[in-house]
C-alpha positions, 0 to 999 in steps of 0.5 A: 451270048457275049459274042452276039452282043459284041459282034456289031461293035467290032466289025472288020471295016471298023477295025481297019480304020482304027490304030492298033492301040485302039484295037488292042484296047477294045479287045481287052475291054471285050475280053474283060467284060466277057469274063465278068459276064461268065 
């Protein structure tokens, strides 16, 4: 499943160190790659 693969990449402590723009970009990339897998 896609969620199991992406979970280690985007953890809570990691997102707290990143600016909101990077978080939004990462979410978009994860969503698009999940759509591509499906």
